[in-house]
C-alpha atoms as one frame of an Amber mdcrd trajectory, in Angstrom:
protein
  -4.502 -12.222 -28.359  -3.919  -9.263 -26.866  -4.822  -9.176 -23.021  -6.015
  -6.196 -21.008  -6.847  -6.413 -16.841  -7.700  -2.887 -15.662  -7.241  -3.272
 -12.464  -6.033  -6.441 -10.287  -7.606  -6.252  -6.893  -6.679  -7.021  -3.497
  -3.148  -5.820  -3.836  -1.675  -3.208  -2.468  -1.916  -0.001  -4.226  -3.312
   0.174  -8.051  -2.160  -1.894 -11.121  -3.077  -2.672 -14.024  -1.995  -5.755
 -16.667  -1.148  -5.339 -20.294  -0.159  -8.807 -22.294  -0.193 -10.422 -25.680
  -0.093 -13.921 -26.475   1.767 -14.169 -29.973   1.896 -17.282 -32.854   4.050
 -20.127 -30.889   4.846 -19.872 -27.405   5.819 -16.189 -27.232   4.156 -13.969
 -24.814   4.412  -9.815 -23.495   3.593  -9.034 -20.241   3.275  -5.806 -18.824
   2.634  -4.323 -15.344   1.313  -0.847 -14.874   1.475   0.923 -11.887  -1.576
   3.748 -11.850  -0.859   4.829  -8.634   0.062   8.141  -8.125   3.901   9.336
  -7.344   4.945  11.160  -4.308   8.460  11.412  -4.650   8.859  10.865  -1.111
  12.796  11.453  -1.535  12.131  15.094  -1.902  10.233  15.442   0.846  12.770
  14.159   2.651  15.506  16.528   1.476  16.050  19.894   2.922  14.766  18.443
   6.306  16.607  17.638   9.888  18.068  14.315   9.858  15.621  13.373  13.304
  12.524  13.991  11.001  13.103  11.577   8.304  12.316   8.156  10.155   8.740
   9.618  10.838   8.227  10.882   7.373   9.909   7.855   5.483   7.356   5.180
   7.874   4.494   7.550   5.784   5.421   5.605   2.481   3.485   2.573   3.410
   1.070   1.680   6.077   1.197  -2.078   5.645   5.370  -2.108   5.912   5.793
   1.449   8.032   7.388   0.106  10.287  10.739  -1.240   7.919  10.304   1.801
   5.982  11.392   3.915   9.746  14.063   1.420  11.022  15.880   1.043   8.053
  15.966   5.324   7.534  16.734   5.496  11.698  19.756   2.576  10.715  20.901
   4.474   7.532  21.143   7.708   9.420  23.291   5.819  12.290  25.612   4.343
   9.326  26.210   8.000   8.271  27.225   8.551  11.610  28.876   5.732  12.820
  26.768   5.609  15.951  26.137   2.389  17.029  23.209   1.247  19.540  23.201
  -1.163  21.969  22.425  -4.907  21.760  18.788  -4.303  23.512  18.120  -1.317
  21.205  18.901  -4.162  18.417  16.393  -6.472  19.997  13.676  -3.986  19.844
  13.692  -3.088  16.708  13.962  -7.374  15.584  10.938  -7.503  17.733   8.963
  -4.888  15.729  10.280  -6.188  12.338   9.426  -9.575  13.410   5.734  -8.365
  14.145   5.464  -6.691  11.009   6.545  -8.979   8.978   3.764 -11.694  10.769
   0.689  -9.156  10.722   1.697  -8.272   6.831   2.391 -12.127   6.201  -1.007
 -13.269   7.538  -2.943 -10.531   5.611  -1.792 -11.465   2.311  -1.314 -15.197
   2.548  -4.974 -15.617   3.696  -7.188 -13.097   2.463  -5.215 -11.931  -0.868
  -3.922 -15.018  -2.177  -5.217 -17.957  -0.568  -8.733 -18.097  -2.418  -6.599
 -17.942  -5.700  -5.867 -21.135  -5.226  -9.067 -22.849  -4.874 -10.424 -21.013
  -7.556 -12.682 -18.768  -5.284 -13.495 -15.531  -6.051 -16.110 -14.854  -3.340
 -13.830 -13.717  -0.263 -16.897 -14.049   2.103 -17.750 -17.628   0.946 -13.930
 -18.176   0.911 -14.034 -17.469   4.267 -17.446 -19.545   5.544 -15.516 -22.302
   4.052 -12.138 -22.203   5.529 -13.392 -20.035   9.600 -10.825 -21.434  11.057
  -8.104 -20.804   8.923  -9.711 -17.475   8.651  -9.726 -16.813  12.404  -5.871
 -18.279  12.408  -4.834 -15.107  10.058  -6.732 -12.733  12.361  -5.047 -14.175
  15.345  -1.198 -13.985  13.878  -2.091 -10.268  12.519  -3.430  -9.102  15.768
  -0.139 -10.676  17.541   1.826  -8.885  15.420   0.136  -5.714  15.654  -0.228
  -5.879  19.395   3.959  -6.449  19.999   4.005  -3.024  17.564   1.740  -0.627
  19.606   3.356  -2.237  22.790   7.223  -1.685  21.683   6.715   0.829  18.372
   3.438   2.994  20.631   1.316   2.226  17.971   0.247  -0.381  15.869   0.713
   1.623  12.673   3.159   4.575  11.872   5.702   3.942  15.304   6.894   6.659
  17.201   8.890   5.096  19.883  11.773   4.467  17.753  13.813   6.821  16.995
  17.709   7.607  16.011  19.852   6.367  18.419  17.510   4.094  20.090  13.703
   4.331  21.969  12.102   7.582  22.919  10.141   5.481  25.256  10.745   1.809
  26.721   8.149  -1.272  26.689   7.319  -2.204  30.516   8.227  -5.321  31.514
   4.656  -6.929  32.193   3.371  -5.534  28.778   6.072  -7.994  27.122   4.949
 -10.656  29.426   1.369 -10.601  28.377   2.029 -10.521  25.273   4.217 -14.279
  25.644   1.287 -15.262  27.090  -0.357 -14.919  23.751   2.292 -17.370  22.324
   0.124 -20.846  22.138  -2.737 -19.320  20.583  -0.223 -17.542  17.718   1.707
 -21.028  17.646  -1.711 -23.253  16.971  -2.490 -20.630  14.769   0.614 -20.289
  12.816   0.900 -24.190  12.058  -3.005 -23.819  10.972  -1.949 -21.603   8.240
   1.078 -24.044   7.207  -1.167 -27.116   7.260  -3.553 -24.954   4.704  -0.890
 -24.607   2.754  -0.593 -27.750   1.661  -4.064 -27.889   0.262  -3.031 -25.244
  -2.187  -3.707 -25.752  -5.911  -0.055 -25.083  -7.495  -0.030 -24.341 -10.775
   3.652 -25.460 -12.690   5.805 -23.185 -13.555   9.603 -23.363 -13.611  11.975
 -20.355 -14.613  15.600 -20.224 -13.307  16.178 -16.858 -12.194  18.183 -14.752
  -9.568  17.180 -14.140  -6.023  18.714 -11.636  -3.503  17.667 -11.471   0.426
  20.097 -10.678   3.550  22.166 -13.406   4.858  24.281 -13.941   8.178  25.859
 -16.678   9.260  24.228 -17.467  12.289  20.740 -16.490  11.692  18.222 -15.896
   9.423  18.666 -12.701   8.708  16.054  -9.891   8.500  17.728  -6.506  10.482
  20.840  -6.613   9.664  23.639  -8.619   6.883  25.298  -9.178   3.815  22.938
  -8.838   0.285  23.378 -12.432  -0.959  22.190 -14.098  -4.349  21.397 -17.449
  -5.264  24.657 -17.289  -7.838  26.612 -16.602  -4.703  27.903 -13.073  -4.371
  27.694 -11.409  -1.463  27.242  -7.111  -1.082  27.532  -4.484   1.866  24.173
  -2.146   1.586  26.154   0.139  -0.024  27.587  -1.907  -3.200  24.513  -3.441
  -3.580  22.880   0.484  -4.001  25.986   0.440  -6.369  25.614  -2.601  -8.754
  21.648  -2.435  -8.834  20.198  -0.099 -11.628  17.599   1.505 -11.490  15.262
   1.922 -14.308  12.666   4.666 -15.048   9.955   3.985 -17.678   7.972   6.553
 -19.737   4.637   6.209 -18.328   5.302   4.160 -15.632   4.703   5.563 -11.917
   7.534   3.024 -10.570  10.587   2.672 -11.347  11.881  -0.801 -12.186  15.194
  -2.530 -10.688  17.957  -5.086 -12.172  21.210  -6.898 -11.327  23.825  -7.265
 -13.712  21.214  -6.596 -16.336  18.622  -9.095 -15.914  15.880  -9.593 -13.099
  15.723 -11.100 -10.197  13.486 -11.879  -7.011  13.197 -10.840  -3.547  10.965
 -11.942  -0.702   9.613 -14.711   1.571  10.697 -17.214  -1.259  14.096 -15.531
  -1.895  14.883 -16.008   2.073  14.050 -19.443   1.826  15.733 -20.201  -1.168
  19.118 -18.770   0.846  18.538 -18.965   4.034  16.154 -22.066   4.754  18.930
 -23.716   6.275  19.118 -20.686   9.492  15.160 -21.235   9.917  13.663 -21.690
  13.684  12.966 -25.398  15.055   9.315 -25.592  14.247   9.326 -23.561  10.685
  12.400 -25.826   9.546   9.857 -28.804  11.044   7.571 -27.140   8.716   9.592
 -27.158   5.617   9.713 -30.692   5.676   6.129 -31.207   6.009   5.381 -29.318
   2.851   8.176 -31.116   0.949  10.130 -28.132  -0.256  13.831 -28.460  -1.897
  15.531 -25.485  -1.962  15.748 -23.894  -4.426  12.458 -23.592  -5.663  12.211
 -21.390  -9.270   8.439 -21.535  -8.955   6.993 -17.912  -7.572   3.722 -19.404
  -7.006   5.405 -20.678  -4.009   6.283 -17.335  -2.086   2.957 -17.975  -0.731
   4.051 -20.874   0.912   6.832 -19.459   1.888   5.198 -17.061   3.560   3.371
 -19.808   5.639   6.933 -20.899   6.718   7.560 -17.243   7.471   4.646 -17.163
   9.799   5.951 -19.922  12.175   9.623 -18.770  11.622   8.639 -15.737  12.833
   6.622 -16.410  15.702   9.420 -18.425  16.866  11.489 -15.169  16.768   9.319
 -13.312  18.651   8.792 -15.589  21.324  12.643 -15.606  21.640  13.186 -11.893
  21.810  10.400 -11.509  24.332  11.928 -14.154  26.784  14.776 -12.296  26.707
  13.192  -8.432  26.722  10.727  -9.516  29.454  13.145 -10.765  31.900  16.645
  -8.488  30.909  14.799  -5.425  29.981  16.596  -2.253  31.473  16.312   1.548
  30.974  18.600   3.433  29.009  19.748   6.681  28.728  18.887   9.400  26.653
  20.935  10.038  23.549  19.114  12.598  21.470  21.093  15.563  22.665  24.232
  13.076  22.174  23.072  12.833  18.688  22.335  16.097  17.831  25.773  17.021
  18.741  27.157  14.728  16.616  24.870  15.919  13.406  25.498  19.729  14.018
  29.185  19.468  14.619  30.199  16.866  12.598  33.531  16.231  13.498  34.379
  14.993   9.476  33.554  18.682   8.436  31.763  17.791   5.549  28.594  15.963
   4.152  28.429  11.770   5.001  26.259   9.148   3.476  24.829   6.743   5.819
  22.919   2.818   4.322  21.206   0.271   5.318  19.343  -2.616   3.882  16.489
  -4.621   5.634  14.243  -7.429   4.950  10.648  -5.679   4.524   7.699  -8.701
   4.206   8.022  -8.638   0.484  11.914  -8.172   0.100  15.020  -6.139   0.794
  14.740  -2.636   1.563  17.344  -0.551   0.682  17.731   3.266   1.825  20.753
   5.727   0.982  21.055   8.983   2.735  23.159  12.116   2.569  23.263  14.516
   5.728  25.535  17.503   5.504  27.562  18.855   8.315  24.867  20.927   9.892
  22.207  17.539   9.826  20.610  18.404   7.256  19.516  15.793   4.650  20.809
  16.366   1.233  20.279  13.389  -0.875  18.095  10.674  -0.088  17.388   7.015
  -2.439  15.059   4.410  -1.672  14.515   1.153  -3.681  11.384  -1.009  -2.275
  11.121  -4.461  -2.335   8.619  -4.376  -5.436  10.837  -1.993  -7.669  13.457
  -4.850  -7.289  10.925  -7.844  -8.244   8.319  -6.097 -11.237  10.577  -6.771
 -13.990  10.659 -10.552 -12.738   7.422 -10.825 -12.524   6.890  -9.818 -15.706
   9.279 -12.781 -16.940   7.829 -15.088 -14.792   4.121 -14.014 -16.619   5.444
 -14.182 -19.684   6.763 -18.319 -19.112   3.492 -18.890 -17.726   0.999 -17.558
 -19.968   1.721 -19.487 -23.274   0.370 -22.473 -20.519  -3.120 -20.330 -20.437
  -3.743 -20.319 -24.299  -6.343 -23.304 -24.066  -8.895 -22.100 -21.172 -11.358
 -19.009 -21.201 -11.114 -15.606 -21.324 -11.804 -15.077 -17.963  -9.919 -18.342
 -16.360  -6.902 -16.520 -18.181  -7.223 -13.281 -16.235  -7.508 -14.940 -13.124
  -4.342 -17.095 -13.499  -2.999 -14.105 -14.411  -3.775 -12.396 -11.239  -2.941
 -15.628  -9.141   0.467 -15.164 -10.643   0.907 -11.690  -9.730  -0.733 -11.511
  -6.309   1.255 -14.390  -5.458   4.232 -11.924  -5.373   2.530  -9.608  -2.998
   3.031  -6.480  -4.631   2.818  -3.067  -2.929   2.445  -0.426  -5.558   2.346
   2.351  -2.900   5.800   1.475  -1.722   7.166   1.314  -5.562   5.533   4.577
  -6.263   7.012   6.458  -3.407
């Protein structure tokens, strides 16, 4: 029995599905990325390093912040440049805000209707209007933070290598703090809403990877940790992950030790749930989640928990910065001297890994003694989990043999959308 779905709607970018159910319990599944390849690494090559974060942000309109910040961190790593604690806090606030706005979009508007068997989004919103308002409130809060700290809500312009061109005003941060009661109520409502989801049964033991740190729920910095126990820095991670370019597909694939692995909200919870903020830990108990979870449909519930966690994270950072924000000296000229009179007298490589909403984002950038980028490699979260998604589909599809063709297609889309794929990032 061949199965062909020409367009998986409600995903970031364009993808199709092609698979088959064979005799017994054997299935094949293939995600076909139909988005055009943009060759962003080639666009970065030959440009002065200060231009790179601006270009990298254009990889995606949903997660431009992490593309910009991770590129910045890789460049700083190449030069051995350490930024101020205040700069780190502002960047973490931006990244937490981006995760809020991305999760708010995906959790309610793209994926939640699947768990109620609802194909008409307008009817779904009319049926659950308070939850729709909650998702919008979470997204608007995240976008407002990005506007204040990053200079605008999409494709930030304030952040740069070494720090920020312009700092927010304390008064702006205080205004954001006043919005938190509504955001907390909204986040809690979405957690409660996830309890109503009808989550299919699926068990397939797989590898998970996420950033990990000793004292916090890592997302800006840390070692890359696997469920099997290995820890790697960003440089080594790029060496052990095998990128594959398959014929006819716009997006590359990635394997770890020859096998697929998963990144994203569920991976982060499986590896770091003990380091969640207080309210998010309570949400885990409320949802009766026990880790590790090997059912990828729970990635959506994990996003609900993270919405609450990153609301708490934003509160902590906003309270600190609203009280302690201080002017900083411009570092642009200093960085220019470091780059264009490279004391090492040779090309240098920089590496960085951060948690995008959909999982680990990896950047590697080579800069010559004149400050020109000579090579770049970007491995996005979707590239990393596409193989794992196909393996999950192969495990899930045999359970769909006895349902109608239309219902089977809906179940396949449900699992694909639960991963929250971003094909725009994957075909960068």
